[in-house]
Residue frames relative to the residue before (quaternion, step in Angstrom):
aa qw qx qy qz dx dy dz
X 1.0000 0.0000 0.0000 0.0000 0.00 0.00 0.00
X 0.1478 -0.7927 0.5841 0.0929 3.62 -0.87 0.92
X 0.5429 -0.6581 0.4394 0.2812 3.57 -1.26 0.48
X 0.4414 -0.6629 0.4664 0.3850 3.62 1.28 -0.40
X 0.4564 0.6789 -0.4965 0.2901 3.65 0.96 0.00
X 0.6613 0.5322 -0.3239 0.4178 3.47 0.99 -0.96
X 0.6096 0.5708 -0.3179 0.4490 3.51 1.12 -0.81
X 0.6641 0.5107 -0.2953 0.4593 3.50 0.93 -0.82
X 0.6259 0.5504 -0.3021 0.4626 3.50 1.19 -0.88
X 0.6290 0.5341 -0.3095 0.4726 3.59 1.01 -0.93
X 0.6996 0.4657 -0.3009 0.4508 3.58 0.80 -1.00
X 0.6400 0.5242 -0.3195 0.4622 3.55 1.07 -0.70
X 0.6619 0.4909 -0.3165 0.4698 3.53 0.98 -0.69
X 0.6416 0.5151 -0.3339 0.4599 3.61 1.03 -0.72
X 0.6241 0.5240 -0.3432 0.4670 3.58 1.11 -0.74
X 0.6231 0.5388 -0.3331 0.4588 3.62 1.12 -0.73
X 0.6757 0.4952 -0.2869 0.4647 3.55 0.93 -0.84
X 0.6211 0.5304 -0.3440 0.4633 3.56 1.11 -0.78
X 0.6544 0.5155 -0.3026 0.4630 3.51 1.00 -0.96
X 0.6510 0.5245 -0.3338 0.4355 3.65 0.97 -0.77
X 0.6340 0.5296 -0.3053 0.4736 3.43 1.16 -0.80
X 0.6463 0.5364 -0.3192 0.4390 3.54 0.93 -0.83
X 0.7819 0.3539 -0.1621 0.4869 3.48 0.97 -1.08
X 0.3203 0.7507 -0.5159 0.2603 3.62 1.22 0.31
X 0.5186 -0.6570 0.4527 0.3074 3.59 -0.87 0.96
X 0.3994 -0.6878 0.5667 0.2152 3.53 -1.10 0.92
X 0.1891 -0.8006 0.5603 0.0966 3.66 -0.76 0.94
X 0.5353 -0.5900 0.4996 0.3403 3.51 -1.20 0.48
X 0.4637 -0.7215 0.4431 0.2609 3.58 -0.82 1.02
X 0.7888 0.0564 -0.0044 0.6120 3.63 1.36 -0.38
X 0.6649 -0.4689 0.3283 0.4798 3.69 -1.13 0.35
X 0.6780 -0.5405 0.3631 0.3412 3.51 -1.27 0.76
X 0.6734 0.5107 -0.2734 0.4593 3.54 0.96 -1.04
X 0.6371 0.5212 -0.3374 0.4568 3.59 0.98 -0.78
X 0.6821 0.4838 -0.2717 0.4763 3.57 0.90 -0.89
X 0.6236 0.5404 -0.3333 0.4561 3.55 1.05 -0.73
X 0.6267 0.5318 -0.3138 0.4754 3.63 1.05 -0.84
X 0.6715 0.4932 -0.2979 0.4660 3.55 0.92 -0.91
X 0.6562 0.5048 -0.3212 0.4598 3.57 1.00 -0.80
X 0.6212 0.5232 -0.3531 0.4644 3.65 0.98 -0.80
X 0.6604 0.5051 -0.3457 0.4349 3.57 0.85 -0.59
X 0.6410 0.5204 -0.3129 0.4694 3.46 1.03 -0.85
X 0.7045 0.4882 -0.2477 0.4516 3.57 1.14 -0.73
X 0.4485 -0.7075 0.4193 0.3499 3.50 1.40 -0.34
X 0.3873 0.7357 -0.4781 0.2831 3.51 1.15 0.43
X 0.2430 -0.7966 0.5362 0.1373 3.69 -0.82 0.84
X 0.4972 0.6635 -0.4556 0.3240 3.66 1.11 0.00
X 0.5453 -0.6018 0.5084 0.2865 3.42 -1.45 0.20
X 0.3920 -0.6853 0.5379 0.2956 3.68 -0.79 0.83
X 0.1976 -0.7859 0.5797 0.0857 3.56 -1.02 0.85
X 0.6413 -0.5544 0.3092 0.4311 3.51 1.28 0.50
X 0.6434 -0.5252 0.3905 0.3971 3.54 -1.35 0.30
X 0.0107 -0.7989 0.6013 -0.0013 3.47 -0.93 0.89
X 0.3272 -0.7075 0.5864 0.2202 3.59 -1.15 0.53
X 0.0514 0.7887 -0.5984 0.1313 3.51 -0.48 1.33
X 0.8157 0.0523 -0.0674 0.5721 3.68 -0.73 0.97
X 0.6574 -0.5010 0.3418 0.4472 3.65 1.12 0.45
X 0.6462 0.4987 -0.3200 0.4810 3.53 1.27 0.16
X 0.3363 -0.7394 0.5417 0.2164 3.55 -1.03 0.86
X 0.1155 0.7914 -0.5880 0.1210 3.60 -0.71 1.13
X 0.2804 -0.7031 0.6115 0.2303 3.50 -1.35 0.20
X 0.2450 -0.8041 0.5396 0.0465 3.40 -0.71 1.29
X 0.1586 -0.7595 0.6211 0.1107 3.54 -1.09 0.85
X 0.1142 0.8035 -0.5716 0.1210 3.70 -0.57 0.94
X 0.2817 -0.7155 0.6239 0.1395 3.36 -1.63 0.31
X 0.4533 -0.6678 0.5321 0.2558 3.56 -0.99 0.86
X 0.2654 -0.6997 0.6322 0.2008 3.48 -1.11 0.77
X 0.3556 -0.8083 0.4271 0.1943 3.49 -0.03 1.42
X 0.6681 0.4983 -0.3206 0.4500 3.65 0.93 -0.86
X 0.6544 0.5011 -0.2986 0.4811 3.61 0.96 -0.88
X 0.6358 0.5199 -0.3225 0.4706 3.50 0.98 -0.81
X 0.6706 0.4843 -0.3132 0.4665 3.60 0.81 -0.78
X 0.6201 0.5477 -0.3213 0.4607 3.53 1.11 -0.75
X 0.6527 0.4833 -0.2917 0.5053 3.61 0.94 -0.89
X 0.6258 0.5015 -0.3763 0.4640 3.66 0.86 -0.48
X 0.6468 0.5431 -0.3071 0.4386 3.58 1.04 -0.89
X 0.7453 0.4080 -0.1767 0.4967 3.59 1.02 -1.01
X 0.4707 -0.6911 0.4546 0.3069 3.53 1.28 -0.05
X 0.4729 0.6819 -0.4228 0.3640 3.59 1.02 0.84
X 0.0598 -0.8173 0.5726 0.0254 3.66 0.17 1.15
X 0.6888 -0.4325 0.3198 0.4861 3.61 -1.24 0.14
X 0.1833 -0.7419 0.6401 0.0796 3.48 -1.25 0.86
X 0.0786 -0.8323 0.5486 0.0146 3.63 -0.55 1.07
X 0.4656 0.6298 -0.4817 0.3933 3.62 1.22 0.15
X 0.4114 -0.7559 0.4620 0.2145 3.66 -0.52 1.21
X 0.6145 0.5331 -0.3672 0.4508 3.56 1.01 -0.69
X 0.7078 0.4589 -0.2897 0.4522 3.61 0.80 -0.82
X 0.6090 0.5419 -0.3247 0.4796 3.57 1.09 -0.70
X 0.6286 0.5757 -0.3300 0.4058 3.54 0.93 -0.86
X 0.6467 0.5365 -0.3144 0.4418 3.57 1.10 -0.54
X 0.5555 0.6766 -0.3607 0.3219 3.55 1.31 -0.42
X 0.6596 0.4980 -0.2803 0.4882 3.52 1.34 -0.54
X 0.4559 0.6805 -0.4614 0.3409 3.60 1.27 -0.16
X 0.5598 -0.6033 0.4209 0.3814 3.73 -0.87 0.72
X 0.7236 0.4556 -0.2767 0.4384 3.61 0.77 -0.81
X 0.7217 0.4328 -0.2397 0.4841 3.54 1.28 -0.52
X 0.5343 0.7044 -0.3547 0.3042 3.61 1.18 -0.72
X 0.6721 0.4983 -0.2998 0.4583 3.56 0.97 -0.84
X 0.7456 0.3918 -0.2511 0.4770 3.53 1.06 -0.55
X 0.4191 0.7192 -0.4457 0.3293 3.68 1.34 -0.10
X 0.5179 -0.6034 0.4842 0.3650 3.61 -1.06 0.45
X 0.5790 -0.5986 0.4310 0.3474 3.52 -1.20 0.78
X 0.5376 -0.5901 0.4870 0.3543 3.54 -1.30 0.43
X 0.2460 -0.8348 0.4859 0.0804 3.52 -0.58 1.12
X 0.7626 0.3149 -0.1484 0.5453 3.49 1.15 -0.30
X 0.2584 -0.6968 0.6583 0.1200 3.55 -1.29 0.86
X 0.1705 -0.7746 0.5967 0.1219 3.62 -0.54 1.11
X 0.3102 -0.7823 0.5204 0.1447 3.53 -0.46 1.29
X 0.7855 -0.2463 0.1927 0.5341 3.56 0.83 -0.89
X 0.2781 -0.7273 0.6111 0.1422 3.57 -1.36 0.41
X 0.0429 -0.7894 0.6121 0.0187 3.51 -0.96 0.93
X 0.1830 -0.7468 0.6256 0.1321 3.48 -1.14 0.68
X 0.1169 -0.7986 0.5854 0.0763 3.64 -0.78 0.94
X 0.1178 0.8087 -0.5541 0.1584 3.61 -0.54 1.09
X 0.5834 -0.6012 0.4419 0.3208 3.45 -1.38 0.33
X 0.7660 0.2154 -0.1020 0.5970 3.60 1.35 -0.56
X 0.5653 -0.6478 0.3952 0.3234 3.56 -0.96 0.92
X 0.6043 0.5360 -0.3920 0.4404 3.63 0.92 -0.72
X 0.6916 0.4711 -0.3442 0.4259 3.62 0.63 -0.78
X 0.6529 0.5270 -0.2961 0.4564 3.48 1.02 -0.97
X 0.6950 0.4451 -0.2850 0.4875 3.64 0.80 -0.87
X 0.5889 0.5408 -0.3836 0.4622 3.68 1.01 -0.41
X 0.6908 0.4834 -0.2706 0.4647 3.58 1.07 -0.83
X 0.7704 0.3922 -0.2121 0.4557 3.51 0.80 -1.01
X 0.5310 0.6934 -0.3724 0.3139 3.61 1.08 -0.70
X 0.6983 0.4727 -0.3010 0.4453 3.69 0.68 -0.98
X 0.6634 0.4865 -0.3392 0.4562 3.72 1.03 -0.38
X 0.4734 0.6998 -0.4448 0.2970 3.71 1.14 -0.27
X 0.5820 0.5869 -0.3624 0.4307 3.61 1.24 -0.50
X 0.7709 0.4104 -0.1510 0.4631 3.61 1.12 -0.78
X 0.8108 -0.0750 0.0688 0.5764 3.55 1.09 -0.54
X 0.6831 -0.4383 0.3551 0.4638 3.55 -1.31 0.07
X 0.0382 -0.7956 0.6044 0.0190 3.60 -1.03 0.75
X 0.0288 -0.7887 0.6138 0.0215 3.53 -1.36 0.43
X 0.2455 -0.7201 0.6203 0.1907 3.55 -1.24 0.20
X 0.1585 -0.7580 0.6294 0.0653 3.56 -1.17 0.77
X 0.0834 -0.8029 0.5886 -0.0445 3.54 -0.80 1.28
X 0.5327 -0.5742 0.4729 0.4036 3.60 -1.15 0.22
X 0.6035 -0.6110 0.3650 0.3594 3.53 -0.99 0.85
X 0.6280 0.5369 -0.3647 0.4294 3.67 0.98 -0.64
X 0.6403 0.5445 -0.3411 0.4209 3.60 1.05 -0.54
X 0.6296 0.5402 -0.3158 0.4604 3.49 1.28 -0.30
X 0.6187 0.5653 -0.3438 0.4236 3.65 1.23 -0.21
X 0.5711 0.5691 -0.4068 0.4294 3.59 0.88 0.94
X 0.6030 -0.5632 0.4258 0.3715 3.48 -1.18 0.29
X 0.5530 0.6143 -0.3473 0.4430 3.48 1.30 -0.70
X 0.6511 0.5028 -0.3006 0.4827 3.56 0.95 -0.91
X 0.7346 0.4436 -0.2739 0.4343 3.68 0.75 -1.00
X 0.8037 0.3459 -0.1610 0.4566 3.52 0.83 -0.93
X 0.7422 0.3279 -0.2203 0.5414 3.66 1.30 -0.08
X 0.7157 0.4544 -0.2942 0.4413 3.52 0.76 -1.01
X 0.7250 0.4589 -0.2647 0.4400 3.63 0.62 -1.04
X 0.6702 0.4425 -0.3552 0.4784 3.69 0.88 -0.51
X 0.6513 0.4968 -0.3305 0.4688 3.65 0.92 -0.73
X 0.6193 0.5162 -0.3523 0.4753 3.61 0.93 -0.77
X 0.6273 0.5393 -0.3162 0.4643 3.64 0.95 -0.93
X 0.6783 0.4785 -0.3147 0.4603 3.61 0.69 -0.92
X 0.7127 0.4121 -0.2703 0.4992 3.71 1.00 -0.40
X 0.4328 -0.7249 0.4136 0.3409 3.59 1.36 -0.25
X 0.3998 0.7242 -0.4288 0.3631 3.44 1.42 0.51
X 0.3777 -0.7186 0.5377 0.2276 3.62 -0.91 0.93
X 0.2127 -0.7811 0.5759 0.1137 3.59 -1.14 0.65
X 0.0043 -0.8012 0.5958 -0.0554 3.51 -0.66 1.09
X 0.1409 -0.7692 0.6150 0.1013 3.65 -1.21 0.41
X 0.3324 -0.7247 0.5820 0.1598 3.47 -1.34 0.79
X 0.3413 -0.7377 0.5345 0.2316 3.62 -0.75 0.85
X 0.7363 -0.4015 0.2889 0.4617 3.63 -1.28 0.12
X 0.6924 0.4392 -0.2880 0.4947 3.70 1.03 -0.61
X 0.5734 -0.6124 0.3953 0.3740 3.70 1.18 -0.02
X 0.4796 0.6375 -0.4699 0.3778 3.58 1.20 0.31
X 0.2719 -0.7915 0.5322 0.1277 3.44 -0.85 1.01
X 0.1208 -0.7753 0.6195 0.0220 3.48 -1.08 0.99
X 0.3743 -0.7184 0.5390 0.2310 3.57 -1.13 0.72
X 0.2726 -0.7963 0.5364 0.0625 3.43 -0.71 1.17
X 0.8023 -0.0872 0.0926 0.5833 3.48 1.05 -0.77
X 0.4210 -0.7516 0.4523 0.2308 3.57 -0.66 1.02
X 0.4583 -0.6687 0.4914 0.3185 3.55 -1.08 0.45
X 0.7545 -0.3594 0.2599 0.4838 3.53 -1.24 -0.28
X 0.2826 -0.7888 0.5265 0.1440 3.52 -0.99 0.93
X 0.5141 0.6636 -0.3956 0.3726 3.51 1.34 -0.07
X 0.4814 -0.6750 0.4582 0.3205 3.63 -0.83 0.75
X 0.4582 -0.6931 0.4943 0.2554 3.57 -1.00 0.97
X 0.0634 0.7965 -0.5984 0.0590 3.45 -0.75 1.10
X 0.2438 0.7593 -0.5427 0.2635 3.62 -0.40 1.24
X 0.5736 -0.5580 0.5105 0.3148 3.40 -1.43 0.30
X 0.4601 -0.6320 0.5277 0.3323 3.53 -1.05 0.65
X 0.0779 -0.7950 0.6003 0.0388 3.59 -0.85 0.98
X 0.7183 -0.4370 0.2984 0.4517 3.63 -1.24 0.11
X 0.6549 0.5007 -0.3621 0.4351 3.63 0.93 -0.81
X 0.6752 0.5107 -0.3242 0.4221 3.63 0.82 -0.72
X 0.6039 0.5154 -0.3489 0.4980 3.52 1.11 -0.89
X 0.6778 0.4897 -0.3262 0.4408 3.71 0.73 -0.86
X 0.6283 0.5367 -0.3447 0.4454 3.52 0.97 -0.88
X 0.6807 0.4960 -0.3019 0.4465 3.59 0.91 -0.90
X 0.6481 0.5159 -0.3410 0.4444 3.53 1.08 -0.51
X 0.5936 0.5614 -0.3299 0.4729 3.50 1.22 -0.68
X 0.6586 0.4928 -0.2718 0.4995 3.54 0.96 -0.94
X 0.6505 0.5168 -0.3279 0.4498 3.59 0.86 -0.80
X 0.6217 0.5415 -0.3036 0.4775 3.55 1.09 -0.84
X 0.6633 0.4867 -0.3154 0.4729 3.59 0.97 -0.88
X 0.6400 0.5315 -0.3334 0.4435 3.63 0.84 -0.97
X 0.6906 0.4711 -0.3149 0.4494 3.60 0.78 -0.81
X 0.6452 0.5114 -0.3249 0.4654 3.55 1.08 -0.75
X 0.6493 0.5158 -0.3346 0.4477 3.60 1.05 -0.65
X 0.6895 0.4915 -0.2869 0.4479 3.56 1.14 -0.55
X 0.5252 0.6447 -0.3895 0.3961 3.53 1.27 -0.26
């Protein structure tokens, strides 16, 4: 005769294992830079990846193009990238703007690659005002109701594209970003952002 205690222990252990499987961390199927390049191709971006950067405390991968004429002019006038936000902030003042160095970079897009959509959207969302943006997630993370009913609508409201990478690292477009052309006045944040990317592009070419 048995007390049944052993059976309860087995059931409890199975529940723990099931919970552990459910909560197992989702991993990226390939390095972030590899997934980002695949995502950029799917989005039709023609910019060059400048590697992962931390901007505003958010990790993103920026795609940009050098404005060759503006870059040449800055070399001639001795105006290297300026990343001091206080100094760059003065460049939009009416009395300073005509003398400010020309914008030397076109930022094509910003991608955030993460294991969870909330993290990715928090990283990419703030850049949607200035350029095309997208998030790249593991394929397995998309197989949930949370992804369908929360991630996709929220990304759409910000104009952020959503892509997923399968176990082989192949990237698919699940939802396009905003198709409306970006029309805005240059502000101090965008000028500083361009200087940061300009600095990174030059560093990559050395």
